[in-house]
Structures are given as C-alpha cells and as structure tokens.
SEDREN-871314 format. One record per residue: residue number from 1; x, y, z of N, C-alpha, C, O in turn; residue in one letter. Coordinates in Angstrom, 1 decimal. Each point is the difference from the previous one (the first is absolute). Last residue first. Layout:
<recs>
+-----+--------+--------+--------+--------+--------+--------+--------+--------+--------+--------+--------+--------+------+
| pos |    nxx |    nyy |    nzz |   caxx |   cayy |   cazz |    cxx |    cyy |    czz |    oxx |    oyy |    ozz | code |
+-----+--------+--------+--------+--------+--------+--------+--------+--------+--------+--------+--------+--------+------+
| NUM |      X |      Y |      Z |      X |      Y |      Z |      X |      Y |      Z |      X |      Y |      Z |    a |
...
+-----+--------+--------+--------+--------+--------+--------+--------+--------+--------+--------+--------+--------+------+
</recs>
This chain:
<recs>
+-----+--------+--------+--------+--------+--------+--------+--------+--------+--------+--------+--------+--------+------+
| pos |    nxx |    nyy |    nzz |   caxx |   cayy |   cazz |    cxx |    cyy |    czz |    oxx |    oyy |    ozz | code |
+-----+--------+--------+--------+--------+--------+--------+--------+--------+--------+--------+--------+--------+------+
| 143 |  -13.8 |   -0.9 |  -13.8 |    0.6 |    0.4 |   -1.2 |    1.5 |   -0.2 |    0.0 |    0.7 |    0.4 |   -0.9 |    r |
| 142 |   -3.8 |   -1.2 |    4.6 |    0.2 |   -1.2 |   -0.9 |    0.8 |    0.4 |   -1.2 |    0.6 |   -0.8 |   -0.7 |    r |
| 141 |   -2.2 |    4.0 |    4.0 |    1.1 |   -0.8 |    0.6 |    0.4 |   -1.1 |   -1.0 |    1.2 |   -0.4 |    0.0 |    m |
| 140 |   -5.0 |    3.1 |   -1.0 |    1.2 |    0.7 |   -0.1 |    1.2 |   -0.8 |    0.4 |    1.0 |    0.0 |   -0.7 |    v |
| 139 |   -5.2 |   -1.8 |    1.4 |    0.2 |    0.1 |   -1.5 |    1.3 |    0.8 |   -0.2 |    0.8 |   -0.4 |   -0.9 |    a |
| 138 |   -2.3 |    0.0 |    5.4 |    0.5 |   -1.3 |   -0.5 |    0.4 |    0.1 |   -1.5 |    1.0 |   -0.5 |   -0.4 |    e |
| 137 |   -0.9 |    5.0 |    3.4 |   -1.1 |   -0.9 |   -0.5 |    0.7 |   -1.3 |   -0.6 |    1.1 |    0.1 |   -0.6 |    p |
| 136 |    1.7 |    2.5 |    4.3 |   -0.5 |    0.3 |   -1.3 |   -1.1 |   -1.0 |   -0.4 |    0.0 |   -1.1 |    0.5 |    a |
| 135 |    1.2 |    2.7 |    4.6 |    0.3 |   -1.1 |   -1.0 |   -0.6 |    0.4 |   -1.3 |   -1.2 |    0.5 |   -0.1 |    k |
| 134 |    2.7 |    2.6 |    4.1 |   -0.8 |   -1.2 |    0.2 |    0.4 |   -1.0 |   -1.0 |    1.1 |   -0.6 |    0.1 |    q |
| 133 |    1.3 |    4.7 |    0.1 |   -0.3 |   -0.2 |    1.4 |   -0.8 |   -1.3 |    0.2 |    0.1 |   -0.6 |    1.1 |    s |
| 132 |    1.0 |    2.1 |   -5.6 |    1.3 |   -0.3 |    0.8 |   -0.4 |   -0.3 |    1.5 |    0.7 |   -0.9 |    0.6 |    s |
| 131 |   -4.2 |    2.0 |   -3.5 |    0.6 |   -1.3 |   -0.4 |    1.3 |   -0.3 |    0.8 |    0.2 |   -1.1 |    0.3 |    w |
| 130 |   -2.3 |    5.3 |    0.3 |   -0.9 |   -1.0 |    0.5 |    0.6 |   -1.4 |   -0.3 |    0.0 |   -0.9 |    0.9 |    e |
| 129 |    2.2 |    4.6 |   -2.6 |    0.2 |    0.0 |    1.4 |   -0.9 |   -1.1 |    0.6 |    0.5 |   -0.7 |    0.9 |    d |
| 128 |   -0.9 |    1.5 |   -5.5 |    1.3 |   -0.5 |    0.3 |    0.2 |   -0.2 |    1.5 |    0.6 |   -1.0 |    0.4 |    a |
| 127 |   -4.5 |    3.3 |   -1.8 |    0.0 |   -1.5 |   -0.3 |    1.2 |   -0.7 |    0.3 |    0.0 |   -1.0 |    0.6 |    l |
| 126 |   -0.1 |    5.7 |   -0.2 |   -0.8 |   -0.6 |    1.1 |   -0.1 |   -1.5 |   -0.2 |    0.2 |   -0.8 |    0.9 |    d |
| 125 |    1.9 |    3.2 |   -4.3 |    0.8 |    0.0 |    1.2 |   -0.7 |   -0.6 |    1.1 |    0.6 |   -0.8 |    0.8 |    q |
| 124 |   -3.0 |    1.5 |   -4.7 |    0.9 |   -1.2 |   -0.2 |    1.0 |   -0.1 |    1.2 |    0.4 |   -1.0 |    0.4 |    f |
| 123 |   -3.2 |    4.7 |   -0.5 |   -0.9 |   -1.2 |    0.2 |    0.9 |   -1.2 |   -0.2 |   -0.3 |   -1.0 |    0.7 |    g |
| 122 |    2.2 |    5.1 |   -1.5 |   -0.2 |   -0.2 |    1.4 |   -0.8 |   -1.2 |    0.3 |    0.1 |   -0.7 |    1.0 |    e |
| 121 |    0.4 |    2.0 |   -5.4 |    1.3 |   -0.5 |    0.5 |   -0.1 |   -0.3 |    1.5 |    0.5 |   -1.0 |    0.5 |    r |
| 120 |   -4.1 |    3.0 |   -2.7 |    0.1 |   -1.3 |   -0.4 |    1.3 |   -0.7 |    0.6 |    0.0 |   -1.1 |    0.4 |    e |
| 119 |   -0.6 |    5.7 |    0.2 |   -1.0 |   -0.8 |    0.8 |    0.0 |   -1.4 |   -0.3 |   -0.1 |   -0.9 |    0.8 |    e |
| 118 |    2.8 |    3.9 |   -3.3 |    0.5 |   -0.2 |    1.4 |   -1.0 |   -0.8 |    0.8 |    0.5 |   -0.8 |    0.9 |    n |
| 117 |   -0.7 |   -0.1 |   -6.1 |   -0.1 |    1.2 |    0.8 |    0.5 |   -0.3 |    1.4 |    0.3 |   -1.2 |    0.4 |    t |
| 116 |    1.3 |   -1.3 |   -5.1 |   -0.9 |   -0.1 |    1.2 |    0.0 |    1.4 |    0.7 |    1.0 |    0.8 |   -0.1 |    l |
| 115 |    1.8 |   -2.1 |   -3.8 |   -1.4 |    0.5 |   -0.3 |   -0.9 |    0.1 |    1.2 |   -1.0 |    0.7 |    0.0 |    k |
| 114 |    5.5 |   -2.5 |    0.1 |    0.0 |    1.4 |   -0.1 |   -1.3 |    0.6 |   -0.4 |   -0.2 |    1.2 |    0.3 |    k |
| 113 |    0.7 |   -5.9 |    0.0 |    0.1 |    0.6 |    1.3 |    0.0 |    1.5 |   -0.1 |   -0.6 |    0.7 |    0.9 |    w |
| 112 |    0.6 |   -3.3 |   -4.9 |   -1.3 |    0.0 |    0.7 |    0.1 |    0.7 |    1.4 |   -1.0 |    0.6 |    0.4 |    q |
| 111 |    5.1 |   -1.1 |   -2.8 |   -0.9 |    1.0 |   -0.7 |   -1.4 |    0.0 |    0.6 |   -0.6 |    1.1 |    0.1 |    s |
| 110 |    3.8 |   -4.1 |    1.8 |    0.4 |    1.4 |    0.2 |   -1.0 |    1.0 |   -0.7 |   -0.4 |    1.0 |    0.6 |    s |
| 109 |    0.0 |   -5.7 |   -1.4 |   -0.5 |    0.3 |    1.4 |    0.3 |    1.5 |    0.3 |   -0.8 |    0.6 |    0.6 |    i |
| 108 |    2.3 |   -2.1 |   -4.8 |   -1.5 |    0.1 |    0.1 |   -0.5 |    0.2 |    1.4 |   -0.9 |    0.8 |    0.2 |    e |
| 107 |    5.6 |   -1.5 |   -0.9 |   -0.4 |    1.2 |   -0.6 |   -1.5 |    0.2 |    0.0 |   -0.5 |    1.1 |    0.3 |    r |
| 106 |    2.2 |   -5.2 |    1.3 |    0.3 |    1.1 |    0.9 |   -0.4 |    1.4 |   -0.6 |   -0.5 |    0.8 |    0.7 |    q |
| 105 |   -0.1 |   -4.6 |   -3.5 |   -0.9 |    0.0 |    1.1 |    0.3 |    1.1 |    1.0 |   -0.9 |    0.7 |    0.5 |    l |
| 104 |    3.9 |   -1.4 |   -4.0 |   -1.3 |    0.6 |   -0.5 |   -1.0 |    0.1 |    1.1 |   -0.8 |    0.9 |    0.1 |    a |
| 103 |    4.8 |   -3.1 |    0.8 |    0.2 |    1.5 |   -0.1 |   -1.2 |    0.7 |   -0.5 |   -0.4 |    1.0 |    0.5 |    g |
| 102 |    0.3 |   -5.7 |   -0.3 |    0.1 |    0.5 |    1.4 |    0.2 |    1.6 |    0.0 |   -0.6 |    0.7 |    0.8 |    l |
| 101 |    0.7 |   -3.3 |   -4.9 |   -1.3 |    0.2 |    0.5 |    0.0 |    0.7 |    1.4 |   -0.9 |    0.8 |    0.4 |    y |
| 100 |    4.7 |   -2.5 |   -3.1 |   -0.3 |    1.4 |   -0.1 |   -1.4 |    0.4 |    0.6 |   -0.3 |    1.1 |    0.1 |    g |
|  99 |    2.0 |   -5.7 |   -0.4 |    0.8 |    0.8 |    0.9 |   -0.4 |    1.4 |    0.0 |    0.2 |    0.7 |    1.0 |    p |
|  98 |   -3.9 |   -4.4 |   -1.9 |    1.1 |    0.5 |   -0.7 |    0.8 |    0.9 |    0.9 |   -0.6 |    0.7 |    0.9 |    h |
|  97 |   -3.4 |   -2.4 |    0.6 |    1.0 |   -1.1 |    0.0 |    1.2 |    0.4 |   -0.8 |    1.1 |   -0.6 |    0.1 |    g |
|  96 |   -5.9 |    2.7 |   -1.3 |    0.6 |   -0.3 |    1.4 |    0.9 |   -1.2 |   -0.2 |   -0.3 |   -0.9 |   -0.7 |    p |
|  95 |   -0.2 |    3.9 |   -3.6 |   -0.9 |   -0.9 |    0.8 |    0.7 |   -0.3 |    1.3 |    1.2 |    0.1 |    0.2 |    s |
|  94 |   -1.1 |    4.4 |   -3.5 |    0.9 |   -1.1 |    0.5 |   -0.9 |   -0.9 |    0.8 |   -0.9 |    0.6 |    0.8 |    i |
|  93 |   -0.2 |    3.7 |   -2.8 |    0.0 |   -1.0 |   -1.1 |    0.8 |   -1.2 |    0.5 |    0.3 |   -0.9 |   -0.8 |    g |
|  92 |   -1.6 |    5.2 |    3.1 |    1.5 |   -0.3 |   -0.3 |    0.0 |   -1.0 |   -1.2 |    0.9 |    0.0 |   -0.8 |    s |
|  91 |   -5.2 |    1.6 |    2.4 |    0.8 |    1.2 |   -0.3 |    1.4 |   -0.4 |   -0.5 |    0.6 |    0.6 |   -0.9 |    v |
|  90 |   -3.6 |   -4.1 |    2.4 |   -0.5 |    0.7 |   -1.3 |    0.9 |    1.1 |   -0.4 |    0.4 |    0.2 |   -1.1 |    v |
|  89 |    0.5 |   -2.5 |    5.2 |    0.2 |   -0.9 |   -1.1 |   -0.4 |    0.7 |   -1.3 |    0.8 |   -0.1 |   -1.0 |    r |
|  88 |   -1.5 |    2.4 |    5.0 |    1.4 |   -0.1 |   -0.2 |    0.3 |   -0.9 |   -1.2 |    0.9 |    0.3 |   -0.8 |    a |
|  87 |   -5.4 |    0.0 |    2.3 |    0.4 |    1.2 |   -0.7 |    1.5 |    0.0 |   -0.3 |    0.4 |    0.5 |   -1.0 |    k |
|  86 |   -2.2 |   -4.1 |    3.4 |   -0.5 |    0.0 |   -1.4 |    0.5 |    1.3 |   -0.7 |    0.4 |   -0.1 |   -1.2 |    e |
|  85 |    0.6 |   -0.3 |    5.8 |    0.7 |   -1.1 |   -0.8 |   -0.4 |    0.1 |   -1.4 |    0.9 |   -0.1 |   -0.9 |    m |
|  84 |   -3.1 |    2.9 |    3.9 |    1.4 |    0.5 |   -0.2 |    0.7 |   -1.1 |   -0.9 |    0.7 |    0.4 |   -1.0 |    i |
|  83 |   -5.1 |   -1.4 |    2.4 |    0.0 |    1.1 |   -0.9 |    1.4 |    0.4 |   -0.4 |    0.3 |    0.2 |   -1.2 |    n |
|  82 |   -0.9 |   -3.6 |    4.4 |   -0.3 |   -0.4 |   -1.3 |    0.0 |    1.1 |   -1.0 |    0.5 |   -0.2 |   -1.1 |    d |
|  81 |    0.5 |    1.3 |    5.8 |    0.9 |   -1.0 |   -0.7 |   -0.3 |   -0.4 |   -1.4 |    0.8 |    0.1 |   -0.9 |    h |
|  80 |   -2.3 |    3.2 |    4.7 |   -0.2 |    0.2 |   -1.5 |    0.8 |   -1.0 |   -0.8 |    0.4 |    0.3 |   -1.1 |    n |
|  79 |   -0.3 |   -0.5 |    5.9 |   -1.4 |    0.3 |   -0.2 |   -0.3 |    0.2 |   -1.5 |   -1.1 |   -0.3 |   -0.5 |    e |
|  78 |    5.6 |   -0.4 |    1.8 |   -0.8 |   -1.2 |    0.3 |   -1.5 |    0.3 |   -0.2 |   -0.7 |   -0.9 |   -0.5 |    q |
|  77 |    3.8 |    4.5 |    0.0 |    0.2 |   -1.0 |   -1.0 |   -0.9 |   -1.2 |    0.2 |   -0.6 |   -0.5 |   -0.9 |    f |
|  76 |    0.6 |    3.8 |    4.2 |   -0.6 |    0.5 |   -1.2 |    0.1 |   -1.0 |   -1.1 |   -0.9 |   -0.2 |   -0.8 |    f |
|  75 |    3.2 |   -0.7 |    4.8 |   -1.5 |   -0.2 |    0.1 |   -0.7 |    0.5 |   -1.2 |   -0.9 |   -0.7 |   -0.4 |    a |
|  74 |    5.5 |    1.3 |    0.4 |   -0.3 |   -1.4 |   -0.2 |   -1.5 |   -0.2 |    0.3 |   -0.6 |   -0.9 |   -0.6 |    s |
|  73 |    2.2 |    5.3 |    1.2 |    0.0 |   -0.4 |   -1.4 |   -0.3 |   -1.5 |   -0.2 |   -0.6 |   -0.4 |   -1.0 |    r |
|  72 |    1.0 |    2.2 |    5.3 |   -1.2 |    0.5 |   -0.6 |   -0.1 |   -0.4 |   -1.4 |   -1.1 |   -0.3 |   -0.5 |    t |
|  71 |    3.6 |   -3.0 |    3.8 |    0.2 |    1.4 |   -0.4 |   -1.3 |    0.5 |   -0.7 |   -0.9 |   -0.8 |   -0.4 |    s |
|  70 |    1.8 |   -3.3 |    4.2 |   -0.5 |    0.4 |   -1.3 |    0.2 |    1.5 |   -0.2 |   -0.2 |    0.8 |    0.8 |    w |
|  69 |    2.5 |   -4.9 |    2.2 |   -0.4 |    1.4 |    0.0 |   -0.4 |    0.5 |   -1.3 |    0.8 |    0.0 |   -0.9 |    n |
|  68 |   -0.6 |   -5.1 |    3.4 |    0.2 |    0.8 |   -1.2 |   -0.5 |    1.4 |    0.2 |   -1.1 |    0.2 |    0.4 |    r |
|  67 |    3.0 |   -4.9 |    2.5 |   -1.0 |    1.1 |   -0.2 |    0.3 |    0.7 |   -1.3 |    1.1 |   -0.1 |   -0.6 |    t |
|  66 |    0.1 |   -4.7 |    3.6 |    0.2 |    0.7 |   -1.2 |   -1.1 |    1.1 |   -0.1 |   -1.2 |   -0.4 |    0.0 |    l |
|  65 |    3.8 |   -2.3 |    4.1 |   -1.3 |    0.5 |   -0.5 |    0.2 |    0.8 |   -1.2 |    0.7 |    1.0 |    0.0 |    k |
|  64 |    2.2 |   -5.1 |    2.5 |    0.0 |    1.3 |   -0.8 |   -1.4 |    0.3 |   -0.4 |   -0.6 |   -0.8 |   -0.6 |    i |
|  63 |    3.0 |   -2.1 |    4.9 |   -1.0 |    0.0 |   -1.1 |    0.1 |    1.4 |   -0.6 |    0.1 |    1.0 |    0.7 |    y |
|  62 |    3.2 |   -4.3 |    2.5 |   -0.4 |    1.4 |   -0.3 |   -0.9 |   -0.1 |   -1.3 |    0.3 |   -0.6 |   -1.0 |    q |
|  61 |    1.0 |   -3.0 |    5.2 |   -0.1 |    0.2 |   -1.4 |   -0.5 |    1.4 |   -0.3 |   -0.9 |    0.5 |    0.7 |    h |
|  60 |    1.4 |   -2.8 |    3.6 |    1.1 |    0.9 |   -0.4 |   -0.1 |    0.4 |   -1.5 |    0.8 |    0.7 |   -0.5 |    q |
|  59 |   -4.2 |   -2.6 |    4.7 |    0.2 |    0.1 |   -1.4 |    1.1 |    1.0 |   -0.3 |   -0.1 |    1.2 |    0.3 |    s |
|  58 |   -0.4 |   -4.3 |    4.2 |   -0.3 |    1.3 |   -0.6 |    0.3 |    0.0 |   -1.4 |    0.9 |   -0.6 |   -0.5 |    t |
|  57 |    0.0 |   -3.3 |    2.8 |   -1.3 |    0.3 |    0.3 |   -0.5 |    1.3 |   -0.5 |   -1.1 |    0.2 |   -0.4 |    a |
|  56 |    4.8 |   -3.4 |   -2.0 |   -0.1 |    0.9 |    1.1 |   -1.4 |    0.3 |    0.2 |   -0.7 |    0.1 |   -1.0 |    s |
|  55 |    2.9 |   -3.0 |   -2.5 |   -0.9 |   -0.5 |    1.1 |   -0.1 |    0.9 |    1.2 |   -0.5 |   -0.4 |    1.1 |    n |
|  54 |    3.2 |    1.4 |   -5.1 |   -1.3 |   -0.6 |   -0.6 |   -0.9 |   -0.4 |    1.1 |   -1.2 |   -0.1 |   -0.2 |    n |
|  53 |    5.5 |    1.7 |    1.4 |   -0.7 |    1.0 |   -0.7 |   -1.3 |   -0.4 |   -0.5 |   -1.0 |    0.7 |    0.2 |    y |
|  52 |    3.8 |   -3.9 |    1.8 |   -0.5 |    0.9 |    1.0 |   -0.8 |    1.2 |   -0.6 |   -1.0 |    0.4 |    0.5 |    f |
|  51 |    3.3 |   -3.4 |   -3.4 |   -1.1 |   -0.7 |    0.7 |   -0.7 |    0.9 |    1.0 |   -1.2 |    0.2 |    0.1 |    w |
|  50 |    5.0 |    1.4 |   -2.4 |   -1.2 |    0.0 |   -0.8 |   -1.1 |   -0.7 |    0.7 |   -1.2 |    0.4 |   -0.2 |    k |
|  49 |    5.3 |   -0.4 |    2.4 |   -0.6 |    1.4 |   -0.1 |   -1.2 |    0.0 |   -0.8 |   -1.0 |    0.6 |    0.4 |    r |
|  48 |    3.4 |   -4.6 |   -0.3 |   -0.7 |    0.2 |    1.2 |   -0.6 |    1.4 |    0.1 |   -1.1 |    0.2 |    0.4 |    i |
|  47 |    3.7 |   -1.3 |   -4.2 |   -1.3 |   -0.9 |    0.0 |   -0.7 |    0.3 |    1.3 |   -1.2 |    0.1 |    0.0 |    k |
|  46 |    5.3 |    2.0 |   -0.5 |   -1.0 |    0.6 |   -0.8 |   -1.2 |   -0.8 |    0.0 |   -1.1 |    0.6 |    0.0 |    q |
|  45 |    4.7 |   -2.4 |    2.3 |   -0.4 |    1.2 |    0.7 |   -1.1 |    0.7 |   -0.9 |   -1.0 |    0.4 |    0.6 |    f |
|  44 |    3.2 |   -4.1 |   -2.5 |   -0.9 |   -0.4 |    1.1 |   -0.6 |    1.2 |    0.8 |   -1.2 |    0.0 |    0.3 |    l |
|  43 |    4.4 |    1.0 |   -3.6 |   -1.1 |   -0.6 |   -0.6 |   -1.1 |   -0.4 |    1.0 |   -1.2 |    0.3 |   -0.1 |    t |
|  42 |    5.5 |    1.1 |    1.5 |   -0.8 |    1.1 |   -0.4 |   -1.3 |   -0.5 |   -0.6 |   -1.1 |    0.6 |    0.3 |    h |
|  41 |    3.5 |   -3.7 |    3.3 |    0.3 |    0.5 |   -1.3 |   -1.0 |    1.1 |   -0.3 |   -1.1 |    0.1 |    0.5 |    s |
|  40 |    2.9 |   -1.5 |    4.5 |   -1.2 |   -0.1 |   -0.9 |    0.5 |    0.6 |   -1.4 |    0.6 |    1.0 |   -0.1 |    m |
|  39 |    2.0 |   -1.3 |    4.4 |    0.2 |   -1.0 |   -1.0 |   -1.1 |   -0.1 |   -1.1 |    0.0 |   -0.9 |   -0.8 |    g |
|  38 |   -0.1 |    4.1 |    4.5 |    1.2 |    0.2 |   -0.7 |    0.2 |   -1.0 |   -1.1 |    0.6 |    0.3 |   -1.0 |    v |
|  37 |   -5.4 |    1.4 |    2.4 |    0.9 |   -1.0 |    0.5 |    1.3 |    0.1 |   -0.8 |   -0.1 |    0.1 |   -1.2 |    y |
|  36 |   -3.2 |    4.1 |    1.8 |    0.2 |   -1.2 |   -0.8 |    1.1 |   -0.8 |    0.6 |    0.9 |    0.4 |    0.6 |    t |
|  35 |   -4.7 |    3.8 |    0.7 |    1.2 |   -0.8 |    0.4 |    0.1 |   -1.2 |   -0.9 |   -0.9 |   -0.8 |   -0.2 |    f |
|  34 |   -1.6 |    5.9 |    0.3 |    0.1 |   -1.3 |   -0.7 |    1.2 |   -0.7 |    0.4 |    1.1 |    0.6 |   -0.2 |    v |
|  33 |   -4.5 |    3.9 |    1.4 |    1.1 |   -0.8 |    0.4 |   -0.1 |   -1.3 |   -0.8 |   -1.1 |   -0.6 |   -0.1 |    k |
|  32 |   -0.6 |    5.7 |   -1.5 |   -0.5 |   -1.2 |    0.6 |    1.3 |   -0.9 |    0.3 |    1.0 |    0.1 |   -0.7 |    c |
|  31 |   -2.5 |    5.4 |   -0.6 |    1.0 |   -1.0 |    0.1 |   -0.6 |   -1.2 |    0.8 |   -0.7 |    0.1 |    1.0 |    m |
|  30 |   -2.9 |    2.6 |   -3.4 |    1.2 |    0.5 |    0.5 |    1.0 |   -1.1 |    0.0 |    0.0 |   -1.0 |   -0.8 |    g |
|  29 |   -4.3 |    0.1 |   -0.7 |   -0.2 |    0.7 |    1.3 |    1.3 |    0.6 |    0.5 |    0.1 |    0.2 |    1.2 |    q |
|  28 |   -0.3 |   -2.7 |   -5.3 |   -1.1 |    1.0 |   -0.1 |   -0.1 |    0.8 |    1.2 |   -0.5 |    1.1 |   -0.1 |    n |
|  27 |    5.3 |   -3.0 |   -0.5 |   -1.3 |   -0.6 |   -0.3 |   -1.0 |    1.1 |   -0.1 |    0.3 |    1.1 |    0.0 |    g |
|  26 |    5.3 |   -2.1 |    0.1 |   -1.0 |    1.0 |   -0.1 |   -1.3 |   -0.6 |   -0.4 |   -0.1 |   -0.6 |   -1.1 |    k |
|  25 |    4.5 |   -1.7 |    3.7 |   -0.8 |    0.1 |   -1.2 |   -1.0 |    1.1 |    0.1 |   -0.6 |    0.2 |    1.1 |    e |
|  24 |    5.4 |   -2.5 |    1.3 |   -1.1 |    1.0 |    0.1 |   -0.6 |    0.1 |   -1.4 |    0.7 |    0.0 |   -1.0 |    q |
|  23 |    1.9 |   -4.1 |    3.9 |   -0.1 |    0.8 |   -1.2 |   -1.1 |    1.0 |    0.2 |   -1.0 |   -0.3 |    0.6 |    q |
|  22 |    4.3 |   -3.4 |    2.5 |   -1.1 |    1.0 |   -0.2 |    0.2 |    0.6 |   -1.3 |    1.1 |    0.3 |   -0.5 |    a |
|  21 |    0.3 |   -5.5 |    2.3 |    0.5 |    1.4 |   -0.3 |   -1.2 |    0.9 |   -0.3 |   -1.0 |   -0.4 |   -0.4 |    s |
|  20 |    1.8 |   -4.5 |    3.5 |   -0.7 |    0.8 |   -1.0 |    0.7 |    1.3 |   -0.3 |    0.7 |    0.5 |    0.9 |    f |
|  19 |    0.5 |   -3.7 |    2.5 |    0.0 |   -0.8 |   -1.2 |   -0.7 |    0.8 |   -1.2 |    0.0 |   -0.6 |   -1.1 |    g |
|  18 |   -1.5 |    1.9 |    6.0 |    1.3 |   -0.7 |   -0.3 |   -0.1 |   -0.8 |   -1.3 |   -1.0 |   -0.7 |   -0.2 |    s |
|  17 |   -2.2 |    4.9 |    0.4 |    0.2 |   -1.2 |    0.9 |    1.3 |   -0.6 |   -0.4 |    0.6 |    0.3 |   -1.0 |    p |
|  16 |   -1.1 |    5.0 |    0.2 |   -0.5 |   -1.3 |   -0.6 |    0.3 |   -1.1 |    1.0 |    1.0 |    0.1 |    0.8 |    p |
|  15 |   -2.2 |    4.9 |    0.6 |    1.2 |   -0.8 |   -0.2 |   -0.5 |   -1.3 |   -0.6 |   -1.0 |   -0.6 |    0.5 |    a |
|  14 |   -1.1 |    6.0 |    0.1 |   -0.1 |   -1.4 |   -0.1 |    1.3 |   -0.7 |   -0.2 |    0.9 |    0.6 |   -0.7 |    y |
|  13 |   -3.5 |    4.3 |    2.5 |    1.3 |   -0.6 |   -0.4 |   -0.2 |   -1.5 |    0.0 |   -0.5 |   -0.6 |    0.9 |    c |
|  12 |   -3.0 |    5.1 |   -1.6 |    0.4 |   -1.1 |    0.8 |    1.2 |   -0.7 |   -0.6 |    0.2 |    0.1 |   -1.2 |    a |
|  11 |   -2.7 |    3.7 |   -0.6 |    1.0 |    0.3 |    0.9 |    0.5 |   -1.2 |    0.8 |    1.0 |    0.2 |    0.7 |    g |
|  10 |   -4.3 |    0.2 |   -4.5 |   -0.5 |    0.4 |    1.2 |    1.0 |    0.3 |    1.1 |   -0.3 |    0.5 |    1.1 |    q |
|   9 |    1.5 |   -2.2 |   -5.4 |   -0.5 |    1.3 |   -0.2 |   -0.7 |    0.5 |    1.3 |   -0.1 |    1.2 |    0.1 |    s |
|   8 |    4.0 |   -4.8 |    0.5 |   -1.2 |    0.1 |   -0.9 |   -0.5 |    1.4 |   -0.1 |    0.5 |    0.9 |    0.7 |    c |
|   7 |    4.7 |   -2.9 |    0.3 |   -1.2 |    0.7 |    0.6 |   -1.1 |    0.1 |   -1.1 |    0.3 |    0.2 |   -1.2 |    q |
|   6 |    4.1 |   -3.8 |    2.4 |   -0.5 |    1.1 |   -0.8 |   -1.3 |    0.5 |    0.5 |   -0.6 |   -0.7 |    0.8 |    w |
|   5 |    5.5 |   -2.4 |    0.5 |   -1.4 |    0.4 |    0.2 |   -0.4 |    1.0 |   -1.0 |    0.8 |    0.6 |   -0.7 |    h |
|   4 |    3.7 |   -2.2 |    1.1 |   -0.8 |   -1.2 |   -0.2 |   -1.5 |    0.2 |    0.2 |   -0.8 |   -0.9 |   -0.2 |    g |
|   3 |    3.9 |    4.2 |    2.8 |    0.5 |   -0.7 |   -1.2 |   -0.9 |   -1.3 |   -0.2 |   -0.3 |   -0.7 |    1.0 |    a |
|   2 |   -1.9 |    4.9 |    1.6 |    1.1 |   -1.0 |    0.2 |    0.3 |   -0.7 |   -1.3 |   -0.8 |    0.0 |   -1.0 |    q |
|   1 |   -1.3 |    5.2 |    2.0 |   -0.4 |   -1.4 |   -0.4 |    1.3 |   -0.9 |    0.1 |    1.1 |    0.4 |   -0.3 |    m |
+-----+--------+--------+--------+--------+--------+--------+--------+--------+--------+--------+--------+--------+------+
</recs>
C-alpha cells in the first residue's frame, strides 16, 4: 500500500482527493472510506456525518427485540399468583411492600413447588416453553 492511501475491507486501495485527508472508521458493514477536508472543523464534520446517517437510503438503525425466557418456577408462580401471594401474607404476617415480604414470598413459592408431583412440574415446564417460544397471555404480561 502506498503512503497516504488506505485499504478498505474488500481490498481496494483508496486515495483521498486533493485537499482532503483520509480517516478509517469502523461501520456496520466493515471498514468504510471517509474523506474529510483538511480545513473542516470537527464539529462541522460531525454534523455532516449525522445528516448522512439520518438521511441514508438504507436503515442503519439497530432495533432491539425484547424477549423473555420463562423458567418453570416463574410459570408456576404466574399461574398460582393470587394463591401464593395471599398465603405468603398470611403465613409470614408481613404485608406486601414491606422489605421482608419478598423473602416470605420466595419461601412460599419454594414450599408450594416442593409439593408438586413430577407430572405437574412437567406441565409447568411445557407452559414455560410455550410462553418463551410464542407469547405469554396478556394478563400475565401486565403483572
């Protein structure tokens, strides 16, 4: 490669036009060529880059898809939500919202989980797999 030139990810060699300097930047598609005018301020360069980013024909925005992987115990808790919450309140004597209530709730979930048969646990595993692969019911998602 010659001095003052740089190479892109496809192997082509580029030289900046007269009065410009070359900068390499890592983009979504690998290395891209960016030539800046020697007298251009960094602020002006940032504004131009932002304009091209916002007005490019291809979408460069990355969207995040939020998913939830349901565990067997979380599916069990959601299906028996009201019963478990009430029993945790009665057994511990602590009302929801109190710092100690969360520990009492976990103990109640564990105690009820241990009482389940293997067939019931497999049923909740199937439910958790279904909710993870598709979508949980609206009532569960609102909680």
